[in-house]
Steps between C-alpha positions, in 0.01 A plus 500: 500500500748284309784715631380452859474123443851485354631704794337261749642199315846659496478574874391140565794369295744729682355397836527130412855550373591679822337226710673225300828683544454519876403131516802404291728706722354335810540153346862577409566628852355180649714289266810701590429454871444126470749403231874505555764392249836389643811403306770278648801365312322476167175371649175696515258446790166680481303523825127551449308589816136400527206510739378144553131588453526754220350483151744768386792289619378211284498729198845637584644148524368407157627829353845463660546146365402615149731805520805335658480149349720357780694173496348404834216619723560476875171486691432566868353155562630180654441153356222421747303815416562437130350151539201648686453757226500227234273278708271732703307204645806338658410639844201263505747227596580679827540258791434704816609215729836479322538877526454490878728201549775678305451808720395717205173633643619859548672502159187374324280758669741781410512381140121483476450844654753664267350330194148595603602863557660525155200332343265759652723782377498355151121460501465878536691563177395195299825300510626197689813514718807425290330563164804699388720195569253285309517748212880472497481120487245504218694753291824307553334180381357673192837644403712200600691697766660314790363567849648451845326519837719714726308536827569313820245228584214656693510229768863584582426873508205462738684254724801731521273794579346300784823345629697825513230682699487539875189390690360855494596530133302184429199643683523825298532300179193292589300811583600662170397188308167478682434870434573459128268198485207719603606818318195635318641823356492503121800622303457659159707426192661844532612428857647166395693668219638752754669208675745489210609853583830493688385754763184302581698175514775648717240620750346153517837331545599743775171437679551123480861529618389703801214268598659162420871543421581128488207431268606782268851352493369156396217602268677785323876525561581129480277452199664799327831319545358165389328648193814689394721193530260283301465769233880534488545126434226488234619409152499754220653832403175689535274419796165654581409459869132540592485590871280672753583873495603491866796277415654721231730718715628207707554271201687774317731551800566127525575474126748787533676309779513184290646687203774651721585169663382624839261204528474150354198326351465236773149502655538209743523726808156649432342181365490304824273504803719637781557237765422601854809644665647348811310756705171406335561129549589548864198728554274225369609281790556773759134603505359155590796445735420832670137401556595158637772658715256751652250228584773282655627802695147550628509146636820562699394841630131444565442128486292279277185711526684816390660313211165355393338844509776639278459209259125556480551874450733438206268238348208739528679798342666300223213261426218750546640758258580234238144372541369857482687553173342183363158618621547841331570309179170317561686173518321175573448432874743209479761733344445741791564219749808392304621861517457509877677172572743517208646845571701391808633196310601723209674742739711223649594370153662775286460288185121502522245781502148501638376626162601168348277313746198729468532544122523128430206434732288763323597363156420145611154586635404760238664364187548765226280465192567571132301825515727622780795466262317676217408809704816518712630840389159661458393397851795686653328831429223440755510397867176307455641309202827427682308327777286318244795370296629183667860542383520858625332393826773238551769764441323740733485233773869427443606865524275624783566199723875541444487871585282428804743240631795736461320784678398260775862407565609864506237569765561178696874544560470832689203353688712202608779730614248696707368179659852386580592829668180514701 
């Protein structure tokens, strides 16, 4: 009996040893895949790849700092996100009217959707988005290690992603953001950890490049370059860079270029919002000029009645679809009227957008409350809550009325051509 018991105990020990060995091997493999040590001219740069909603990544960051004891820790954050991380209630000071006046409605919505999506992912595995960055900051403070924020400001990244896209690219980007806002599929901790695997990440990057090439260029390629250049100029002989795993290959390539003198550390070219090219500026005036020209041509070819009919047809298409967009957003009746009458004015003035008129009207009539600020990100996960939240309703009015006005113009111009020919 004792012999059988000893045998069972021995088998249990051997099984546990075997299991521990497998787990250790897996952990080492993960670390090898996500940790890269580079040496340049006497300096050592260690790239540590993480998943932004991963408990394991938090542990790996702490372990890497203890093991490497770097002179400086470079973190994939910008100063604005660092401030938000230190003061999580700062968003309560959001001024939606100011956002609309500064033409940041689309950028704010994109930022909120992305943050909400990451937050939902993190909730499934018991961590908050960016906890691994927070762990790096805390460990650095404990050990007295210098830190540097090496990511490009999120506002610049989102604005560049929007500005460099074509009209259809913008529509695809909006649809992708809307889809992610209502994504209900849960992702396990194991699936999140797989994202640190180079094959999984490569597949995702290739998919993004195929669907939205300009967005992939701005969100990934440009940031790889920016991150590498900021890491390169960080002070210290031994630098530990904590980055999302998807950036590791690109950052390594950029660092190699910097070490060989094939690139310089200047980031100004990718730190600015691209100004509209001459073609874009001209197009902004050509479109309203085309509409006016068609209506005037209708006057000379068909008389005043024909011209008036064309004018009414354009007003109906442009104003009706902007009003419809406002209605779909469940905007206030006055906002719907403003959308109808404001869309033609916005079309004729390239500086203005109908979304500014409708959004400000909605915000003025249905003023956001404190509770709308407090539940902003959570409410993005439900259509019902989006319509209930006054801030999100304002943004929805802004976006849908803008899209409606644009579609209305695209339909109206061919219709005016048809009227002129007939």
